[in-house]
C-alpha positions in Angstrom: -30.7 -63.2 -89.7 -33.8 -65.5 -89.2 -36.5 -64.5 -86.7 -39.1 -66.6 -85.1 -41.5 -66.4 -82.2 -45.0 -66.8 -80.8 -47.7 -64.1 -81.0 -51.0 -64.3 -79.1 -54.0 -62.4 -80.7 -56.2 -61.1 -77.9 -59.3 -59.0 -77.8 -63.0 -59.0 -76.9 -65.5 -61.1 -78.9 -66.3 -60.2 -82.5 -63.4 -57.7 -83.1 -62.2 -59.8 -86.1 -59.3 -61.8 -84.6 -59.9 -64.9 -86.6 -60.4 -63.0 -89.9 -57.2 -61.2 -89.2 -55.3 -64.5 -88.7 -56.8 -65.9 -91.9 -55.9 -62.8 -93.9 -52.3 -62.7 -92.5 -51.9 -66.4 -93.3 -53.3 -66.0 -96.8 -55.8 -68.8 -96.3 -58.4 -70.1 -93.9 -57.1 -71.4 -90.6 -59.7 -70.3 -88.1 -63.5 -70.4 -88.5 -65.3 -67.1 -88.8 -68.9 -66.0 -88.0 -70.7 -62.9 -86.7 -71.6 -64.8 -83.5 -69.6 -63.8 -80.3 -67.2 -66.4 -78.9 -66.9 -68.4 -82.2 -63.3 -69.3 -81.3 -63.2 -71.6 -78.3 -59.7 -73.1 -78.3 -56.3 -71.6 -78.9 -55.7 -72.2 -82.7 -52.2 -71.8 -84.0 -51.6 -70.3 -87.5 -48.0 -70.7 -88.8 -46.8 -68.0 -91.2 -43.6 -68.6 -93.0 -41.5 -65.8 -94.6 -38.1 -65.9 -96.2 -36.6 -64.4 -93.0 -39.1 -65.4 -90.3 -41.6 -67.9 -88.9 -44.4 -66.4 -86.9 -46.6 -68.7 -84.9 -49.9 -66.9 -84.2 -52.3 -68.1 -81.6 -56.0 -67.1 -82.2 -57.6 -66.9 -78.7 -61.3 -66.9 -77.7 -62.8 -63.4 -77.1 -62.1 -62.3 -73.6 -65.4 -62.4 -71.6 -66.8 -63.1 -68.2 -67.3 -66.9 -67.9 -70.9 -68.1 -67.3 -70.2 -71.9 -67.2 -67.3 -74.4 -67.3 -66.9 -73.9 -71.0 -66.4 -70.2 -70.4 -63.9 -71.0 -67.6 -62.0 -73.3 -70.0 -61.9 -70.5 -72.6 -60.7 -68.0 -70.1 -58.0 -70.4 -68.9 -57.0 -70.9 -72.6 -56.5 -67.1 -73.0 -54.4 -66.8 -69.9 -52.2 -69.7 -70.9 -51.8 -68.3 -74.4 -50.7 -64.9 -73.1 -48.0 -66.5 -70.9 -45.9 -68.4 -73.4 -45.5 -65.8 -76.2 -43.0 -63.3 -77.3 -45.5 -60.7 -78.3 -49.2 -59.8 -77.7 -51.3 -58.5 -80.6 -54.2 -56.7 -79.0 -57.1 -56.1 -81.4 -59.8 -53.4 -80.9 -62.4 -52.0 -83.1 -62.1 -48.5 -84.7 -65.8 -48.1 -83.9 -65.2 -48.2 -80.1 -66.3 -45.2 -78.2 -63.6 -44.9 -75.6 -62.1 -47.9 -73.8 -65.1 -49.4 -72.2 -65.4 -52.1 -69.5 -64.5 -55.1 -71.7 -61.4 -53.5 -73.1 -60.4 -52.2 -69.7 -60.4 -55.7 -68.5 -58.2 -56.9 -71.4 -55.9 -53.9 -71.0 -55.3 -54.9 -67.4 -54.4 -58.4 -68.5 -52.0 -57.0 -71.0 -50.5 -54.7 -68.3 -50.2 -57.6 -65.9 -48.4 -59.7 -68.5 -45.7 -57.1 -68.9 -45.3 -58.4 -72.5 -44.3 -56.4 -75.5 -47.6 -55.6 -77.3 -48.9 -54.1 -80.6 -52.3 -52.5 -80.7 -54.1 -53.2 -84.0 -57.2 -51.0 -84.5 -59.4 -53.0 -86.8 -62.3 -52.0 -89.1 -60.8 -48.6 -89.9 -62.9 -48.6 -93.1 -65.9 -47.9 -90.9 -64.9 -44.7 -89.3 -63.7 -41.1 -90.0 -60.0 -40.3 -89.5 -60.8 -37.8 -86.6 -62.4 -40.5 -84.4 -59.5 -42.9 -85.2 -56.9 -40.3 -84.0 -58.9 -39.8 -80.8 -58.7 -43.6 -80.2 -55.0 -43.7 -80.9 -54.4 -40.9 -78.5 -56.5 -42.5 -75.8 -54.8 -46.0 -76.0 -51.3 -44.5 -76.3 -51.8 -43.1 -72.8 -53.0 -46.5 -71.4 -50.0 -48.6 -72.2 -46.5 -48.4 -73.7 -47.4 -50.2 -77.0 -44.6 -51.0 -79.3 -46.8 -49.7 -82.1 -50.4 -48.7 -82.7 -51.4 -49.7 -86.2 -54.8 -49.0 -87.9 -55.9 -51.9 -90.1 -58.9 -53.4 -91.9 -58.6 -57.1 -92.0 -61.6 -57.4 -94.3 -60.2 -55.0 -96.8 -56.6 -56.2 -96.2 -55.5 -52.7 -95.4 -52.4 -52.1 -93.3 -51.6 -55.8 -92.9 -48.2 -55.6 -94.5 -47.2 -52.8 -92.1 -48.5 -54.9 -89.2 -46.6 -58.1 -90.3 -43.4 -56.1 -90.8 -43.6 -54.7 -87.3 -44.3 -58.1 -85.8 -41.2 -59.6 -87.5 -39.1 -56.6 -86.3 -40.0 -57.3 -82.7 -39.5 -61.0 -82.7 -36.2 -62.5 -81.4 -33.7 -64.4 -83.6 -34.4 -68.1 -83.5 -35.1 -71.2 -85.5 -38.2 -72.4 -87.4 -40.2 -74.3 -84.8 -42.4 -75.9 -87.3 -41.9 -77.4 -90.7 -42.3 -74.7 -93.4 -45.1 -76.7 -95.0 -47.3 -76.6 -91.9 -50.0 -74.0 -91.6 -51.7 -74.9 -88.3 -51.3 -77.3 -85.4 -54.9 -78.5 -85.8 -55.5 -82.1 -87.0 -57.6 -82.7 -90.1 -60.3 -84.1 -87.7 -60.3 -80.9 -85.7 -60.6 -78.8 -88.9 -63.6 -80.9 -90.0 -65.3 -80.4 -86.7 -64.7 -76.6 -86.7 -65.8 -76.3 -90.3 -69.1 -78.0 -89.5 -69.6 -75.8 -86.5 -68.9 -72.7 -88.5 -71.6 -73.5 -91.1 -74.0 -74.2 -88.2 -73.2 -70.9 -86.6 -73.9 -69.0 -89.8 -77.2 -70.7 -90.4 -78.7 -70.9 -86.9 -80.7 -68.5 -84.8 -78.8 -66.5 -82.1 -80.0 -68.5 -79.1 -78.6 -71.8 -80.4 -74.9 -71.5 -81.4 -73.4 -71.2 -77.9 -75.0 -74.5 -77.0 -73.6 -76.6 -79.8 -70.4 -78.7 -80.2 -69.3 -81.0 -83.0 -67.6 -84.3 -82.8 -66.2 -86.4 -85.7 -67.2 -89.9 -84.8 -65.6 -91.6 -87.9 -63.3 -90.4 -90.6 -62.0 -92.9 -93.1 -60.7 -92.9 -96.7 -62.2 -95.7 -98.8 -59.7 -98.2 -100.1 -58.6 -97.5 -103.6 -60.9 -94.4 -103.9 -60.4 -90.7 -103.7 -63.2 -90.4 -101.2 -63.5 -89.9 -97.4 -66.5 -91.2 -95.4 -67.1 -88.9 -92.5 -69.7 -89.2 -89.7 -70.1 -86.3 -87.3 -72.5 -85.5 -84.4 -73.7 -82.0 -83.6 -74.5 -81.9 -79.9 -77.0 -79.4 -78.5 -78.4 -78.7 -75.0 -82.2 -78.7 -75.6 -84.7 -80.8 -77.6 -86.1 -77.6 -79.1 -82.6 -76.7 -80.4 -82.4 -80.1 -82.0 -85.5 -79.4 -84.0 -84.1 -76.0 -85.0 -80.8 -77.5 -86.2 -82.5 -80.2 -88.2 -85.1 -77.8 -89.7 -88.3 -78.6 -91.5 -87.9 -82.0 -93.2 -84.2 -81.9 -92.4 -83.6 -78.9 -94.7 -81.3 -76.9 -92.4 -79.2 -79.8 -91.4 -78.8 -80.7 -95.1 -77.8 -77.1 -95.8 -75.2 -77.2 -93.0 -73.8 -80.5 -94.4 -73.6 -79.2 -98.0 -71.7 -76.1 -97.1 -69.4 -77.9 -94.8 -68.7 -80.7 -97.3 -67.6 -78.1 -99.9 -65.0 -76.6 -97.6 -63.8 -80.0 -96.3 -63.4 -81.3 -99.8 -61.2 -78.3 -100.7 -59.2 -78.9 -97.5 -58.7 -82.6 -98.1 -58.3 -82.4 -101.8 -60.7 -85.3 -102.1 -64.4 -86.1 -102.4 -66.3 -86.4 -99.2 -69.4 -88.3 -98.1 -70.5 -86.4 -95.0 -73.2 -87.8 -92.7 -74.4 -85.5 -89.9 -76.4 -86.5 -86.8 -77.9 -84.3 -84.0 -78.0 -85.4 -80.4 -79.2 -83.7 -77.2 -76.7 -83.6 -74.4 -78.2 -81.3 -71.7 -75.7 -79.2 -69.8 -72.7 -80.3 -71.8 -71.0 -76.9 -71.3 -70.6 -77.8 -67.6 -69.7 -81.5 -68.3 -66.0 -82.1 -67.7 -65.9 -85.2 -70.0 -67.5 -83.4 -72.9 -65.3 -80.3 -72.5 -62.2 -82.5 -72.7 -63.4 -83.7 -76.1 -64.1 -80.1 -77.2 -60.6 -79.0 -76.1 -59.0 -82.3 -77.4 -57.4 -83.0 -74.0 
């Protein structure tokens, strides 16, 4: 009996959804940073087992939109929750009660009427007593198929979680080739890799206002070398100066870190050229948002 299906990972920003997807997949699929709303689009991670194929969708953290980018992210979450067999709702073990953000998400889960698993992440950070209180609280909120304590970072409880997900999926075919790990193109992965390195190196006020576009990506004839040119867009001239850094030091650091990951992904040497341009108000620009969401 072969099982297959689609699972949407939902939760508020910074609960560890992308790290969880990467750990379940056994390799990096989604970018990770400690900045909220790192994930902007619905990223699929395909996990193949002997008896199952699970297509996870890593969704943006659910939040109140403040611009058209936020509205697109909210629309992405709603669409992702519609066309799935199962919801994987992730909360933090450090939460004190449900709270407004999680109440908003719980309502979305209830409205969907979907089967759902609650994963309580970061259990390595709390005492057992507080964890039991959280389990009791959420078990009264919704008829979850299972409530599973995990630590994505420590890879604790992930086998139990995966087994439960497979148990709940319907019988069906493999929707993707078993060699595929994600629905992202190489160009999209390059863009996200550059953005991840920028997020990790930039000050808190800058990250939400940046986007990355690969302008050119070509393999040199007869050589194991890719030439890649990419532009980092920001909203303010002051942000451009921060991204570039003194004498170009920060931009160089972003490029070096990104190049290492891109080379590993492509299995080839990479010549990466980065540029920084100001595009004021791009988060409310329909044309730019279509590029970000690859529409």
